[in-house]
C-alpha positions in Angstrom: 53.2 147.2 155.0 55.1 148.0 158.1 53.7 151.3 159.4 55.7 153.4 161.9 54.4 156.7 163.5 57.1 159.3 164.0 56.8 162.3 166.2 57.9 165.1 163.9 59.5 165.7 160.5 63.0 165.9 161.8 62.8 162.3 163.3 60.9 161.1 160.3 63.6 162.2 157.9 66.5 160.7 160.1 64.6 157.4 160.3 63.9 157.3 156.5 67.7 157.9 155.8 68.7 155.3 158.3 66.6 152.7 156.4 68.4 153.7 153.1 71.7 153.3 154.9 70.9 149.8 156.0 70.2 149.0 152.4 73.3 150.6 151.3 75.3 148.7 153.7 74.1 145.4 152.1 74.5 146.7 148.5 76.4 150.0 148.0 75.6 150.3 144.4 71.8 150.4 144.8 69.4 151.1 141.9 67.6 153.8 143.6 64.4 155.4 142.2 64.0 158.9 143.7 60.8 160.8 144.5 60.9 164.6 144.7 58.8 167.0 146.8 58.7 168.0 150.4 58.2 164.6 151.8 61.8 163.1 151.0 63.7 166.5 151.3 64.8 166.1 154.9 65.7 162.4 154.2 68.0 163.6 151.4 69.4 166.2 153.6 70.3 163.5 156.1 71.9 161.3 153.4 74.0 164.2 152.3 75.7 164.2 155.7 77.3 160.8 154.7 78.0 161.0 151.0 80.7 158.2 151.1 77.9 155.8 152.1 75.6 156.9 149.3 77.9 158.0 146.6 77.8 154.7 144.7 74.0 154.7 144.1 72.5 154.8 140.5 69.7 157.4 140.7 66.6 157.0 138.5 64.2 159.9 138.3 60.8 158.7 139.3 58.6 161.3 137.6 58.6 164.7 135.9 56.1 167.4 135.2 55.2 168.1 131.7 54.8 171.6 130.3 57.7 173.1 132.2 61.2 172.6 130.9 63.8 170.5 132.6 65.8 173.6 133.7 62.8 175.2 135.3 63.3 175.9 139.1 60.1 173.8 139.9 61.2 170.8 137.8 61.9 167.3 139.3 65.2 167.5 137.4 66.2 170.7 139.2 65.2 169.1 142.6 67.2 165.9 142.0 70.4 167.9 141.0 70.1 170.2 144.1 69.1 167.6 146.7 70.7 164.2 145.6 73.3 164.4 142.7 75.3 167.4 143.9 75.4 166.5 147.7 76.1 162.8 147.1 78.6 163.5 144.2 76.6 161.3 141.8 78.2 161.4 138.3 76.1 161.9 135.2 76.7 158.3 134.1 74.8 157.1 137.2 71.8 159.5 136.8 69.0 158.1 134.7 66.8 161.0 133.5 64.2 161.7 130.9 62.6 164.7 129.2 59.0 165.5 129.0 59.0 167.8 126.1 55.8 167.0 124.0 57.6 165.8 121.0 59.7 163.4 123.0 57.1 161.9 125.3 56.4 158.6 123.4 60.2 157.9 122.7 61.2 158.8 126.4 58.4 156.5 127.9 59.6 153.6 125.7 63.4 154.3 126.6 62.7 154.5 130.2 60.6 151.4 130.3 63.3 149.5 128.4 65.8 150.6 130.9 63.7 149.5 133.8 63.0 146.0 132.4 66.8 145.5 131.5 68.3 146.9 134.6 65.6 146.4 137.3 63.9 145.8 139.5 64.7 148.9 141.8 66.6 148.0 144.8 64.9 150.9 146.6 62.2 153.2 145.5 61.1 156.2 147.6 57.4 157.1 147.3 55.4 160.1 148.8 51.7 160.3 149.1 49.6 162.8 147.0 46.7 164.5 148.6 44.4 162.3 146.3 46.2 159.1 147.1 48.5 159.2 144.0 52.0 157.6 144.0 54.4 159.0 141.5 52.0 160.4 139.0 49.8 157.4 139.0 46.6 159.2 139.5 43.4 157.8 140.7 41.0 156.4 138.0 39.3 153.5 136.6 42.7 151.8 135.8 46.2 152.2 136.4 49.1 151.8 134.0 51.7 149.1 134.4 54.6 150.6 132.5 56.4 153.9 132.2 53.8 156.3 130.9 52.4 159.8 130.4 49.5 160.8 132.7 47.2 163.6 132.8 47.4 165.3 136.2 44.5 166.0 138.6 43.8 169.6 139.7 44.8 168.7 143.3 48.3 167.7 142.0 49.0 170.8 140.1 47.4 173.3 142.3 50.6 174.4 144.0 52.2 175.7 140.6 50.3 177.9 138.1 53.1 177.2 135.6 51.9 173.7 135.2 48.5 174.9 133.6 50.1 177.2 131.1 50.9 174.8 128.2 48.8 174.3 125.0 47.5 171.0 126.4 46.3 169.8 129.8 49.0 169.4 132.4 50.6 166.0 132.4 53.5 164.1 133.9 55.7 161.1 133.0 56.3 158.5 135.6 57.2 155.0 136.6 54.3 152.8 136.3 52.7 150.4 138.9 54.6 147.5 137.7 57.9 149.2 138.3 56.8 150.2 141.7 55.4 146.9 142.8 58.5 144.9 141.5 60.9 147.0 143.6 62.8 145.0 146.2 62.2 147.6 148.9 59.7 150.5 149.1 60.1 153.4 151.6 56.8 155.1 151.7 56.9 158.6 153.3 53.7 160.2 154.4 54.0 163.8 155.6 52.4 167.2 154.9 48.9 168.8 155.4 45.7 168.0 153.5 46.3 164.3 153.1 44.0 163.0 156.0 41.5 161.3 153.6 44.1 159.5 151.6 45.8 158.3 154.8 42.5 157.1 156.1 41.8 155.1 152.9 45.3 153.4 153.3 44.7 152.5 156.9 41.3 150.9 155.9 43.5 148.3 154.0 41.2 148.2 151.1 42.7 148.4 147.6 41.2 150.7 145.0 42.5 152.2 141.9 40.8 155.4 143.1 43.6 155.5 145.8 46.7 154.1 144.1 48.6 154.1 147.3 46.5 151.3 148.7 48.2 148.9 146.2 51.3 148.9 148.4 49.5 146.5 150.7 50.1 143.8 148.2 53.9 144.5 148.3 56.0 142.2 150.5 58.6 144.8 151.7 57.1 148.3 152.4 58.5 150.5 155.2 55.8 153.3 155.7 56.7 156.3 157.9 53.9 158.6 159.0 54.8 161.9 160.3 52.3 162.4 163.2 51.9 166.1 162.3 50.2 165.0 159.0 47.3 163.5 160.9 46.1 166.7 162.2 44.1 169.5 160.3 
């Protein structure tokens, strides 16, 4: 893991977009697994300034909240359409998505895993860091799932949105498993935001634990990790 400390979020976002641009210059039709949330938003905004460079990507949605529908304002689906598909003019046939509706979970997990096995590995995967050390919705626990799967979400993961706790079952998400992440050709790991100091410290100790899934990235041969310096302060 190549760790770089960046002075602020603006510089962080520009540097991350520059790494994606380098990869796109080598292969324009990257299979690109996209994270959502605050961490990569600035990067996507920088990429949107050069749609001709990134317009040939195939975008794979990394994860999605259960409970809320796809058209909810807080869904990953809504985020990807707003920040990636529309600005980069990515057509529907080059966007690989899935639904988390309870009746579709098993079928969708199988379909997505089959897609990844057939079309992967990802050329580039974008990862953010959860406050509890999760990557995608691979939450801390006694073991981690290899394939695309359903996972119950920790309280620290869902605390920002009360809607995620209003279903008839515990809040869950669907996400790419650790195999899909670890087999990616390049990982861009973006660390920014408050309340992540403990998880960052665990990563920097270079000890691998299922109770901090992000530590597994130390075993990957090609990880660019950008740390926004502001995330290190309380």
